[in-house]
C-alpha positions in Angstrom: -22.3 39.5 -74.1 -24.6 36.4 -74.4 -21.6 33.4 -74.0 -19.6 35.2 -71.3 -23.2 35.6 -69.6 -23.6 31.8 -69.9 -20.1 30.8 -69.3 -20.2 33.4 -66.3 -23.8 30.8 -65.3 -21.6 27.8 -66.0 -18.9 29.0 -63.4 -21.2 30.4 -60.5 -23.2 26.8 -60.5 -19.7 25.4 -60.4 -18.6 27.3 -57.8 -21.5 26.6 -55.5 -21.5 23.2 -56.7 -18.0 22.7 -54.9 -19.0 24.8 -51.9 -21.7 22.5 -51.0 -19.6 19.0 -51.5 -16.7 20.8 -49.3 -19.3 21.6 -46.4 -20.7 18.1 -46.7 -17.4 16.5 -46.8 -16.6 18.8 -43.4 -19.9 17.6 -42.5 -19.4 13.9 -43.4 -15.9 13.9 -41.9 -17.2 15.3 -38.7 -19.4 12.7 -37.8 -17.2 10.1 -39.3 -15.0 11.1 -36.3 -17.3 11.0 -33.5 -17.4 7.4 -31.6 -20.9 6.1 -30.7 -21.8 5.6 -27.1 -20.0 2.8 -25.6 -22.7 -0.3 -25.9 -21.6 -3.3 -23.8 -23.3 -6.6 -23.5 -22.9 -9.3 -20.4 -24.2 -11.1 -17.9 -25.1 -11.0 -14.0 -23.2 -12.0 -11.8 -23.5 -13.0 -8.1 -21.1 -14.7 -5.2 -22.7 -17.8 -4.4 -21.6 -19.9 -1.3 -21.9 -23.8 -0.4 -22.9 -23.6 3.3 -22.0 -27.5 5.1 -21.6 -28.2 8.3 -18.0 -28.0 10.7 -18.5 -31.8 11.7 -20.3 -35.2 11.0 -23.9 -36.0 12.5 -27.6 -36.9 11.5 -28.9 -33.7 10.8 -32.3 -32.9 12.6 -34.2 -29.8 11.5 -33.8 -27.4 8.3 -36.1 -24.7 8.5 -35.2 -23.3 4.3 -36.5 -24.2 0.7 -35.5 -23.5 -2.7 -36.4 -19.4 -3.1 -36.3 -18.5 0.2 -35.0 -15.2 0.9 -32.5 -15.3 4.3 -31.1 -12.5 6.6 -27.4 -12.9 7.5 -26.9 -15.1 10.9 -30.7 -17.0 10.3 -30.7 -20.0 11.2 -31.1 -22.7 8.4 -30.4 -26.2 9.7 -29.8 -28.1 12.9 -27.6 -31.3 13.6 -28.5 -33.8 16.2 -26.7 -32.9 19.5 -27.8 -35.1 21.8 -24.7 -37.0 22.5 -22.2 -33.7 22.8 -24.9 -33.0 25.5 -24.1 -36.0 27.1 -20.1 -35.6 26.4 -20.2 -32.1 27.8 -21.7 -33.1 31.2 -19.6 -36.0 31.6 -17.2 -33.2 31.0 -18.1 -30.6 33.4 -18.7 -33.8 36.3 -14.4 -34.6 35.6 -13.7 -31.0 35.7 -15.3 -31.0 39.2 -14.1 -33.9 40.3 -10.0 -32.3 39.1 -11.0 -29.2 40.9 -12.0 -31.0 44.1 -8.8 -32.6 43.8 -6.3 -29.3 43.2 -7.9 -27.8 45.8 -7.1 -30.6 48.3 -2.9 -30.6 46.9 -3.3 -26.8 48.0 -4.5 -27.1 51.5 -2.9 -29.9 52.1 -3.9 -32.3 55.1 -6.3 -31.8 57.8 -5.3 -32.1 61.5 -7.5 -34.9 62.3 -5.6 -36.7 59.0 -2.1 -36.1 60.5 -3.6 -37.2 63.7 -5.1 -40.5 62.6 -1.5 -41.2 60.1 0.3 -40.4 63.7 -1.7 -43.0 65.2 -0.7 -45.9 62.7 2.4 -44.9 63.2 2.9 -45.6 66.4 0.9 -48.3 66.3 2.6 -50.1 64.4 5.8 -49.2 66.1 4.7 -51.1 68.8 4.3 -54.4 66.6 7.2 -53.9 65.3 9.2 -53.2 68.0 7.5 -57.0 69.8 8.3 -58.8 66.1 11.9 -57.6 66.1 12.6 -58.7 70.3 10.4 -62.4 69.3 12.8 -62.6 66.3 15.6 -62.2 68.8 15.0 -64.7 71.5 14.1 -67.2 68.7 17.5 -66.6 67.4 18.8 -66.7 71.0 17.1 -70.4 71.2 17.7 -71.8 67.8 21.7 -71.5 68.6 20.7 -74.6 71.0 18.5 -76.4 69.0 15.8 -75.8 70.9 13.4 -75.2 67.7 13.8 -75.5 64.2 14.8 -73.4 61.7 12.0 -72.8 60.4 10.2 -71.2 63.1 12.9 -69.3 63.5 12.7 -68.4 59.8 8.8 -67.4 60.6 9.9 -65.2 63.3 11.8 -63.2 60.7 9.0 -62.9 58.4 7.4 -61.3 60.7 9.9 -59.2 61.7 10.3 -58.2 58.5 6.6 -57.2 57.3 5.8 -55.2 60.4 8.9 -52.9 60.0 8.0 -52.5 56.7 4.6 -51.4 57.4 6.1 -49.0 59.6 7.6 -47.4 56.8 4.7 -46.8 54.8 3.0 -45.4 57.6 5.7 -43.1 58.5 5.8 -41.9 54.6 2.3 -42.0 55.0 2.4 -39.4 57.9 5.1 -37.2 56.8 3.4 -36.9 53.3 0.9 -35.5 55.4 3.1 -33.1 57.2 5.0 -31.9 55.2 2.1 -31.4 52.1 1.8 -32.4 48.1 5.2 -31.6 46.3 5.4 -29.0 43.6 5.3 -30.9 41.1 2.5 -33.4 41.8 0.3 -29.9 42.4 1.7 -28.5 38.5 0.8 -32.2 37.2 -3.0 -32.0 38.5 -3.3 -28.0 37.6 -1.9 -29.6 34.1 -4.9 -32.3 34.3 -7.6 -29.9 34.9 -6.2 -27.4 32.2 -6.8 -30.2 29.4 -9.8 -31.0 30.7 -10.9 -27.1 30.5 -9.9 -27.6 27.3 -11.6 -30.2 25.9 -15.1 -29.1 27.0 -14.7 -25.5 25.4 -13.6 -28.5 22.1 -17.4 -29.7 22.8 -18.6 -26.5 23.4 -17.5 -25.2 20.3 -18.3 -28.0 18.2 -22.1 -27.8 19.7 -22.4 -24.1 18.6 -21.0 -25.6 14.9 -24.0 -28.1 15.0 -26.5 -25.3 14.0 -25.7 -23.7 10.8 -26.8 -20.2 10.0 -26.6 -17.5 6.8 -23.3 -15.3 6.7 -25.3 -13.2 5.0 -28.1 -11.9 3.5 -29.2 -14.3 0.5 -31.8 -16.5 -1.6 -31.4 -20.2 -1.0 -30.5 -21.8 -4.7 -30.2 -25.1 -3.9 -31.4 -27.3 -0.6 -29.0 -30.5 -1.2 -30.0 -32.5 2.3 -32.7 -33.8 3.9 -33.5 -34.2 7.8 -32.3 -37.7 8.3 -28.7 -37.6 6.1 -25.2 -37.8 7.3 -24.2 -34.5 7.2 -20.1 -33.8 6.6 -17.9 -30.9 6.3 -17.5 -31.9 2.4 -20.7 -32.7 1.7 -22.7 -28.6 1.1 -26.7 -28.7 2.8 -27.4 -25.5 1.0 -26.0 -23.1 -1.7 -26.8 -19.4 -1.6 -27.2 -16.9 -3.8 -26.1 -13.5 -1.8 -27.9 -10.4 -2.5 -25.3 -7.8 -2.4 -23.2 -7.2 -4.8 -24.7 -8.3 -8.2 -22.8 -6.8 -11.0 -23.0 -7.0 -14.5 -19.7 -8.7 -16.4 -19.1 -7.6 -19.4 -16.2 -6.6 -22.3 -15.0 -4.0 -23.9 -13.0 -3.8 -27.2 -9.1 -2.4 -26.6 -9.9 0.7 -28.8 -13.0 2.0 -26.3 -11.4 1.3 -23.2 -10.3 4.6 -22.8 -13.7 5.6 -23.0 -14.2 4.2 -19.5 -13.0 4.7 -16.0 -13.7 3.1 -12.1 -16.7 5.3 -10.8 -18.1 5.8 -14.0 -22.0 5.7 -14.3 -23.6 3.6 -16.8 -27.7 2.2 -17.0 -28.3 -1.4 -17.1 -31.3 -2.7 -19.1 -32.6 -6.5 -19.2 -34.4 -8.0 -21.4 -37.5 -8.4 -18.9 -37.9 -4.8 -18.1 -36.2 -2.9 -20.8 -38.2 0.3 -20.0 -37.0 0.4 -16.4 -33.0 0.9 -16.1 -30.7 0.0 -13.3 -28.0 2.4 -12.0 -24.7 1.3 -12.1 -21.0 2.1 -11.8 -17.7 1.0 -13.3 -16.1 -1.0 -10.2 -13.7 -3.1 -12.2 -11.6 -2.6 -15.6 -8.9 -5.3 -15.9 -5.7 -4.6 -16.6 -5.2 -7.9 -18.4 -6.3 -8.2 -22.3 -8.1 -11.6 -23.2 -10.1 -12.6 -26.5 -13.4 -12.1 -26.4 -15.3 -15.3 -25.0 -17.8 -17.0 -26.8 -20.7 -15.8 -24.7 -20.0 -12.3 -25.6 -22.0 -10.3 -28.3 -20.8 -7.4 -29.5 -20.0 -5.7 -32.9 -16.6 -6.4 -33.3 -14.9 -9.0 -34.4 -14.8 -12.0 -32.0 -11.0 -12.6 -32.2 -10.3 -8.7 -30.9 -8.6 -8.5 -27.7 -11.3 -7.5 -25.3 -10.8 -6.4 -21.4 -13.1 -7.3 -18.6 -15.3 -5.0 -17.0 -17.6 -5.2 -13.3 -20.6 -2.8 -13.6 -21.7 -3.4 -10.2 -25.5 -2.1 -9.1 -28.1 -1.7 -6.2 -30.9 -4.3 -6.9 -33.0 -3.9 -3.7 -36.0 -5.4 -5.7 -34.1 -8.6 -6.5 -34.9 -8.5 -10.4 -31.6 -9.3 -12.2 -30.5 -12.8 -11.8 -27.7 -15.5 -12.0 -27.0 -15.3 -16.0 -29.3 -13.0 -16.6 -27.9 -11.0 -19.6 -27.7 -7.0 -20.0 -26.7 -4.6 -21.7 -25.0 -1.5 -20.2 -24.8 2.4 -21.7 -22.8 4.5 -20.8 
């Protein structure tokens, strides 16, 4: 009886031990299969803009320094505009003169101008008639030998000159009466349009002599100074755009299914770990790549990862370009 009781106790203990082991193994399996919360490590990224003038001229004024906050449309620098202002004045004067010429062609000659042209024709006609009569008389005298050949030639030249002057005066009268040709009017109008187009070019260049901020941001670098020669290929300022900002991180391939666009996240920085910034996944790359050397993860660096951008709102401007950040989902 004692032997049976002892064996019964041993069997009962073994059964209890098996049960405990089974429960423990089940718990282990359960927690072993539960994934850790997703944590990504990356760096803050922002857009930067290099600002340069569209034309080459000396810088007259610069209003901002490194670290200054700027608003969209705020004036940052100005060029010397005196040469452009003088060119615009000259162009406006040329346009006024050409407009008067076009108006004259459209209106035609005044009655006074026509009367003056007619009087000129009448006067030259009388001169031509007198020269022609004199020439004919000299021809008769030459035929009789009363005058020299030189005298007859001079009379002929005087007559031909008077005839040419009469033809010119008649052409002027015909133009005054008939008005300008359509071709002349079209040519004058085309020249006026060209002058106005050139004026627009000068005015556009004048507007580009002022450098303004394209977006809200912070001056990162002031690269030139007043008196320097600016050109389209030389930046004047480097601006970091205030919004949007994002954290560029990388997720391992086996955790890619744990995130999606629009997913909320919290961004932590070493400088203020107790006040996370709210973020949201805005971009997940479609192409795998090897982990960049600058990224620190618990996985092997040779593992394939996908780039993820977590966009954040940073009204306090706490995040800086390249700052390390931890993203927790």
